[in-house]
N, C-alpha and C positions, 0 to 999 in steps of 0.2 A: 504494500500500500504506500503510495506516494502522496501524502496530504500536503498541499501547499497552503491552502486557506482554511482556517478553522473559524467557524462562526458560532456565536452564542446568541440565541434568540430568546426573548423574554416571553414568547408564547408560541403555540403550535401553528396558528394561522400565519403569523409573520415568518416563521421558519419556512413554511411551505412556499410562501411568496418569494422569499429569498432564493430558495432552491430553483424556482421557476426562472428567476432573473439570471442566475449563474448558468443554468443549462442552456437557456436561449442564447447566451454569449459563448457557448461552446466549451463549458467546463463540466467534466464528469463529477456529479455531486450526489452525495448520500445524506439523507436526513435521519437523525436518531432521536428517539423520544426519551428525554431525560439522559442523565450521564451513564454511560455503560460501565460495567465492571472493569477494573484494571486488567489490561491484557486482552480485552475483547477486540477482535479484528473485524473489519468491515470489508466489503467488496472493494476492488481497486477503484479509488476515487481521488480526484484532485482537490476536491473541497468536501468538507464534512460540516454539516449544520446540526447543532444540538439544540433541540427544542425544549425549553424549560417552561415552567409556569410561575414566573417570578415577577410579573408586572405589578401586582397589587399586594403581594405578601409583605410582611415587615422587612425593612431594608436589610437588617442583619441576616435574615434567612436568604434574601435574594443574593447578597454578597457571597454567602457560603456556597450556595448552589452554583453561582457563576464561577467562582474560583475552582470548584470541583470540576466543572466543565473545562475550564482553561487547562487544568493539570492534565486531563485526559487528552486534550487536543495537542498539548505540547509533547506528551509521550508518543503521540501518533506522528510527530514530526512537523506540525504546522509551522510555516514560516511567518505567517501574518495572521492576526486575530481581528475579527470583525464582531463588534457587539451590536446586534440588530434590535431595534425597538420600533414602535409604531410610527408611521408617517405623520400622525397627529401628535406625536411627542407625549402620548398618554402618561401622566404621572401626577404626583401630588407635590406639594412644596417640600416634602421630606424625601422624595425620590420616587422610583428607585433608579432613574437613569443616572443622575449624578453620582450617588454613592457607589453603584456598581462600576461605573466607568473609572472612578478614582481608585477603587480596589484593584481593578484589572491593570491600571497603569502602574500602581505600586508593585504588583506581582511581576510585571513585565520589565520593570526598571526604566520606564519612560516618563518624562516630565511634561509631555505635550501631546495632545490629540485633537481631532476635529469632531464636530457634531453636525450632521446634516440629514435630517429626516425627509428632505424633499423627495417627492415622487410625482413629477409632472404628469406622467401617464394617467395617474389617478387624481389629478387636480390638486396635488399638494406642492406648493411652491413657497420659497422663502425670499423675501426682499427686505433689505436693510434690517435683517434679523427678525422680521415679523412673518409668522406662518399664516399662509392663506389656504383655505379649503375651497377650491373653485375660485369664485370672485369675492368670497367673504373672508374676513379675518377669522382666525380660529375661534376667537371669543364670540363671534356672531354666528358661528355654524352650529349644527346639532350637537357638536362635542361640548358645547357650553353646559349642557344638561346631562352629560353622561353619568349614569348612576354610581360608578365607582371612581372615575377619574375626570371630573368636570374640568374643562380647560377654559378658563376665563381670563387668561392673560395671553395675548398673541405674541408678546416679545419673548423669543426663546432665550435671549441673553438674560433677561430678568428671571425667567422660570428656572433656567439652569443655575444661575448664580445663587438662588435660594437653596439649592440642593448641594452645592459644592463648597469645599474649603478653598480651592484654588480660584484665581481670578478668571473671569470669562470675557473674552473679546469677540470681535466680529471681523470676518473677511467679507466686505460688502460686494455687491453686484459689480461695481466698477472694476474691481480687481479680478473677480471671477471671469468677467467677460473678456479679459485680456489673455486668458489661457493659463496653462499649467505653470509656466515660468513665473508669471505674475502672482499666482496663488502661492507658490513656494516662497517667493519674496515676502508676501504678506504673512505667511506662517512664521518666517524667520523674524520679522519685525515684532510680531506679537510675543514671540518667545523671548526675544531680547528685552522686551519691555516688562517681562515678568508674568505674562499670562500663561496659564497652563491649559486652557481650553479655548477652542475657537468655534463659534457658530459660523457656518459658511452659507452664504446666499446661493440659491440655485433656482432658476426659473424654467430651465429646459434641460433635455438630456445632454446637449452639448456641454452645458455647465457641469453636470454630474460627471461626465467623462473627463473633463479637464481637472476636476477636483480629485478624481480617482488617480489620474496620472501623476498629479502633484504629490500624492500621498504614497507613492510607490515604496518609499523607505520607512513608512510608519510601521511600528510593531503592532499598534492598535489603531483601528479606525472604528468610528461609531456612526450609526445612522439608520435610515430606513433601507428598504430593498434597493432603492435607486442608487445609493452610493456604491453598490457593487457592480454597476454597469461596466466600468472600465477595468475592474480588478483582473478578470481573466486575460485581458489584453496585456496588462502589465507583466503577467507571468509568460505570456506568449512572446513578448518582445525580449524576454530574458532567455528564450529557448527552453523553458521548463515545461511547456505544454505545446501540443500541436494544434491543428485546426479543430480537432474533436468534432468532426462533422456528425458523428453518431452519438453525441452526448445526450441527445433526447430520445434515443432508441431504447424502448423498454419491451421486455417479453410480454406477449398477450396474456391477459388474465380472463379465464372463463368463469361463468356462474353469475349469480345475482349481484346486484349492487345496491348500496344504501348511501344516502347523503346525510351527513350529520352536521348540525349547526349548534354551536354552543355560545354564540355571541348575542348580545341584546342591543347592538348598535342600530341606529336608524336604517342604515343601508342593509344590514343583515335581516332585519325584520321585513323589509320590502322584498328581499330575495326569498325568504321563507313563505311570505304570502303568495308570491308568484308560483312557488313549487306546490303549495297546497292546492292550487287550482288545477294542477296537472298531474299529481301523483298522490298515492296513499301517504298519509302522514300520521305520526304519533307525536304527542307532546309530553315531555317529561320536565320535572322541576327538581333542582338539586336539594330542595328541602323536603322531598318525599321519602327520604330515608331508604332508598333502594326499592320502593314498592313499584309495581308494574306501571309503566307510563300510561297516561291517559290517551284514549283514542280521540283524535280531534273531530268534533262534530262536522258533518258534511263531507268528510273525506272517506274514500273507500277503505275497507278494513284490510290490514295486512294479513299475512298468512298465520300459521300456527303460533299462538301466543307463547309456546314453549321457547321460542327464539329469544324471548325477553327475560327468561329466568336466569 
């Protein structure tokens, strides 16, 4: 196994999204659910993404899980680490993005990293440090009323500074638009001025590719799935991976299929409503103590209930 990129994702959905980004850019990628046992081997992969459930748990637990994932990825030989979080920077004033990032930095022996949750393909952009969802500021979007992590401050510099010990600076759009060399210079200026963290503007994929190229030597990168767009090409330029034209080739899987949704976001609720009109559906709640899920009124019944035991 030749692992070049090791990623730590704070939830399963985001981990899957990151895998999709890496594979589309030609990098053979394996996703793991939680931290494997020491010595566990995976299929030949150039990137391994470990999906945790650490977004809303206490910060100390999130740090412990993330450091455990880091240790496994380092044992697997990962040359660069990516800490992946949501493109809406879901967190509270206490974390967990800042505390986990600083713990990873300390473990990796680095004093500087970048933060860029932008994902323009999904309408997430950053301008002058302010996060937009479509044409709305984050604080005016549906994320304002998220039940677990309401996001009511669109300034990522302010949000991250409340979570971090180190100073948080900004690489603005003007520098980003000048390309990778200008971004590297901006990183160097912030670092020299005593900043440990940099929020980086990005309004399109070209920006994200330039940011990724500028961070080729970073031991730790943090961001949403979009920040990974250029990372496979960084390794390709170094001759460490090939074209990987078959990176997205998977063996066929026979049998029935099920779609599981565990999110309560506005977008996911709309997707669930769409599926309920087109397929049998069952509704479960985490507070039901493991009892059989409720059959959703108006939908066709699924098969033998034994499947739910």
